[in-house]
TORTIKE-945686 format. One record per residue (C-alpha): x, y, z; residue in one letter. Coordinates in steps of 0.5 Angstrom, whole numbers, plus 500, padded with zeros to 3 digits. Example, Ala and Ser with C-alpha at 12.3 -4.5 7.8 and 13.67 -1.06 7.14 Angstrom:
2
   X   Y   Z rest
 525 491 516    A
 527 498 514    S
END
This chain:
404
   X   Y   Z rest
 605 557 144    M
 602 560 150    A
 600 568 150    L
 604 573 153    T
 600 579 157    N
 604 584 152    T
 601 580 146    E
 594 580 148    V
 595 588 150    L
 598 589 143    K
 593 585 139    A
 589 589 133    K
 583 587 130    A
 582 586 122    G
 577 585 117    P
 575 578 120    S
 575 575 126    P
 582 573 129    I
 584 567 134    K
 590 567 138    M
 591 561 141    A
 593 560 148    D
 593 553 149    G
 589 547 152    R
 583 550 148    G
 583 557 151    L
 584 562 145    Y
 583 570 145    L
 578 572 139    L
 578 579 136    I
 572 581 133    T
 573 586 127    P
 570 591 132    A
 576 591 136    G
 573 586 142    S
 577 582 145    K
 573 575 148    L
 576 569 151    W
 573 563 149    R
 575 556 151    W
 574 550 146    K
 573 543 150    Y
 569 536 148    R
 564 533 153    F
 561 526 151    L
 564 526 144    G
 561 533 142    K
 565 539 141    E
 563 545 145    K
 565 553 146    L
 564 557 153    M
 565 564 153    A
 570 566 159    V
 570 573 159    G
 572 579 155    A
 579 583 156    Y
 581 587 159    P
 576 586 165    D
 578 578 165    V
 586 578 164    S
 590 573 161    L
 591 570 168    A
 584 570 170    Q
 582 567 164    A
 587 561 165    R
 584 560 172    D
 577 560 170    K
 579 555 165    V
 583 551 170    D
 576 551 175    E
 572 548 169    T
 577 543 167    R
 576 540 174    K
 568 540 173    Q
 570 536 166    L
 575 531 169    A
 569 530 174    A
 564 528 169    G
 560 534 169    S
 559 539 163    D
 562 546 165    P
 556 549 161    M
 551 545 164    A
 553 547 171    A
 553 554 169    R
 546 554 166    K
 544 551 173    F
 547 556 177    E
 543 561 173    K
 537 557 174    I
 538 557 181    A
 539 565 181    R
 532 566 177    R
 529 561 182    L
 529 567 187    A
 525 571 183    V
 519 572 186    E
 514 572 180    D
 517 565 177    T
 512 560 177    F
 516 556 182    A
 516 561 187    A
 509 562 187    V
 508 555 187    A
 512 554 193    K
 507 560 197    K
 501 556 194    W
 504 549 197    W
 505 552 204    E
 498 555 204    S
 495 549 201    W
 498 544 205    K
 495 546 212    A
 489 542 211    A
 492 536 207    R
 496 529 210    S
 503 530 210    D
 504 524 205    S
 500 527 200    H
 503 534 200    T
 510 531 200    V
 508 527 194    Y
 505 533 190    V
 511 537 191    W
 515 532 189    R
 511 531 182    R
 512 539 181    L
 519 538 182    E
 520 532 177    A
 515 534 172    D
 512 542 172    V
 518 546 174    F
 523 543 169    P
 518 546 164    A
 515 552 167    I
 518 553 173    G
 523 559 171    L
 518 563 167    R
 514 569 170    P
 508 566 172    I
 504 572 168    A
 507 570 162    E
 506 563 161    I
 501 561 156    E
 497 555 154    A
 502 552 149    P
 507 551 155    E
 502 547 159    L
 501 543 153    V
 508 541 152    A
 509 540 159    M
 503 535 159    M
 506 531 153    K
 513 531 156    A
 510 527 162    I
 505 523 157    E
 511 520 153    K
 514 516 159    R
 507 513 160    G
 505 517 166    A
 498 519 163    L
 494 520 170    D
 500 524 172    I
 500 529 166    A
 493 530 168    K
 494 531 175    R
 500 536 173    A
 495 540 169    L
 490 540 175    Q
 495 542 180    T
 498 548 175    C
 491 551 175    S
 490 551 183    Q
 497 555 183    I
 495 560 177    F
 488 561 181    R
 493 563 187    Y
 497 567 183    A
 491 571 181    I
 488 572 188    A
 494 575 190    H
 495 580 184    G
 501 576 181    L
 497 574 174    A
 491 576 171    K
 489 569 168    R
 489 562 168    N
 491 559 162    P
 490 552 165    A
 483 552 164    V
 483 553 157    E
 486 546 156    I
 482 540 157    R
 487 534 158    P
 482 530 153    S
 484 535 147    D
 492 534 148    V
 493 527 151    L
 491 520 148    A
 486 516 151    S
 487 510 154    R
 483 504 155    K
 482 502 163    K
 486 496 164    E
 485 492 170    N
 490 490 175    Y
 493 483 173    A
 491 477 178    R
 490 470 178    L
 484 466 177    D
 481 463 183    G
 483 456 182    K
 491 458 182    E
 490 461 189    L
 492 455 193    P
 499 454 189    E
 500 462 190    L
 499 461 197    L
 503 455 198    R
 509 459 195    K
 508 465 199    I
 509 460 205    E
 516 458 203    V
 518 464 200    Y
 525 465 202    N
 526 473 201    G
 525 478 207    S
 520 475 213    T
 517 482 213    V
 515 482 206    T
 512 475 206    R
 508 477 212    V
 506 483 208    A
 503 479 202    I
 500 474 207    K
 496 480 210    L
 495 483 203    M
 491 476 202    A
 487 476 208    M
 485 483 209    T
 485 485 201    F
 486 492 202    V
 490 497 197    R
 497 496 197    T
 498 503 199    S
 494 502 205    E
 498 496 207    L
 505 499 207    I
 503 505 210    G
 500 502 216    A
 502 504 223    R
 501 500 230    W
 497 505 233    E
 491 503 228    E
 491 496 231    F
 487 494 236    D
 489 486 236    L
 485 484 243    D
 479 487 239    G
 481 484 232    G
 480 491 229    R
 484 495 224    W
 482 502 224    D
 485 506 217    I
 484 513 218    P
 481 517 212    A
 487 521 211    S
 490 514 208    R
 484 512 204    M
 483 513 197    K
 476 515 198    M
 478 520 204    K
 473 516 209    T
 475 512 215    P
 475 504 214    H
 475 498 219    V
 478 492 217    V
 476 486 222    P
 482 482 223    L
 481 474 223    S
 484 470 229    T
 490 468 223    Q
 491 476 222    A
 492 477 229    V
 497 472 230    T
 501 474 224    L
 501 481 227    L
 503 479 234    R
 509 475 230    S
 510 481 226    L
 511 486 232    H
 517 482 235    T
 520 484 228    L
 518 491 227    T
 514 493 233    G
 520 498 235    H
 518 502 229    S
 511 506 228    A
 510 503 222    L
 508 495 221    L
 513 495 214    F
 518 500 215    P
 523 501 209    G
 530 497 210    E
 534 503 209    R
 530 509 213    D
 525 506 218    H
 522 513 218    Q
 519 511 211    K
 515 505 209    S
 517 500 205    M
 516 501 197    S
 510 500 194    N
 514 495 189    N
 516 491 194    T
 510 486 194    I
 510 486 186    L
 517 484 186    G
 516 478 191    A
 511 476 187    L
 515 477 180    D
 520 472 184    R
 515 467 185    M
 514 466 178    G
 508 471 177    Y
 511 477 173    A
 505 480 169    G
 500 475 172    R
 499 478 179    M
 500 484 183    T
 498 486 190    G
 492 489 188    H
 490 483 185    G
 488 480 192    F
 482 484 192    R
 480 482 185    G
 481 475 187    I
 477 476 194    A
 471 479 191    S
 470 474 186    T
 471 468 190    L
 467 471 196    L
 461 473 191    H
 461 466 189    E
 461 463 196    Q
 455 467 197    G
 457 473 201    W
 452 479 201    P
 455 484 195    H
 454 490 200    E
 458 487 205    H
 464 485 200    I
 464 492 197    E
 464 495 204    L
 470 491 206    Q
 473 493 199    L
 472 500 201    A
 469 501 194    H
 463 506 196    Q
 464 513 195    E
 461 517 201    R
 460 524 203    N
 462 526 210    Q
 455 526 213    V
 455 518 212    S
 462 517 213    A
 462 516 220    S
 456 511 220    Y
 458 507 213    N
 465 506 215    H
 463 501 221    A
 456 498 217    M
 455 491 217    Y
 461 490 222    L
 459 484 225    Q
 457 481 219    A
 464 483 216    R
 468 480 221    A
 464 473 220    Q
 466 474 213    M
 473 476 214    M
 474 470 219    Q
 471 465 214    A
 476 468 208    W
 482 467 213    S
 479 460 214    N
 478 459 207    Y
 486 461 205    L
 488 456 210    D
 484 450 207    A
 487 453 200    C
 494 452 203    V
 493 445 206    A
 490 443 200    G
 483 442 203    N
 478 447 200    V
 471 446 201    V
 466 451 198    P
 462 455 203    F
 456 459 203    R
 456 466 207    G
 451 468 211    K
 446 473 208    R
 444 479 213    A
END
């Protein structure tokens, strides 16, 4: 039976806690000390939970019922009311100036000025996904090394070992920023080495086919019945053997189709130096055809839903999986196949390595090296596309590259 205002007002404390039910899980808890506390009992995902609704007389019977009615709406919508309340507290704490998240935001705003947009967005997303849930609400001056270890171990559990290491590096930069601005006195991140807390992992090569299997793969690509744009992306990957990220992020402004040249800016390269990809006649023809499909976008391979973003890096992998190469071939695998076969066919090692953009180069030598052996590399890339055509036609004749 529901409570009345008179019953609530006249209720007296006893030697032990007293519960006076109002119905639908709401009750008044009277403590031996005389406090009158509203409590609401409910179940979420099969688990019984108890929420504090307020204290009488600050919260009247009518107000307690209104609060419970609001939380019941959240429960009916599939949300845990207590979790929602906790989220609100988190949001309020994020506004505090000395939390790790607040300081990280200031650091990021200062740090991003000299970095590419794609890299700065990636770093912020990783902070939101991996770091803030662990230490974002903590005052930055109070964070200790064990908290960072726990954060890294949580990331490691899902198999993201490299991300765990980078998370620690980013945290270290944020702590240095805090120290410089008088918000912290020490950097606990420098007290930890990833090797002390993370499992070591043997380096694994990207899955790729043997060169003998290349002709069959190329013929399957030719008749791939998925997206035409995806098929073009895979064919260009085979012809140019650039990294997947370099391909899917390509912009039309980087290409000189008349000159048969693709200039990838340093900001999009792993080694952070510019890279020239000589384009074979086959690649130029393919790109001109692609332009009729995606030339309206700044990107060669815009996403299907958002043309301002490039296609997912899993698009090529997914297409290869559907062709029957799951676990056997990746987009990156074209680089390994090209390297192996071009070496076997006699092309100079330095030409191949430059085309793969493997060399680490300092800023002084970058402007020279990125175009080094360009004419010889153009010959090699044309010969490589001719070889791929021969594979598709089933008329593969080994050739020898010209040595410089």
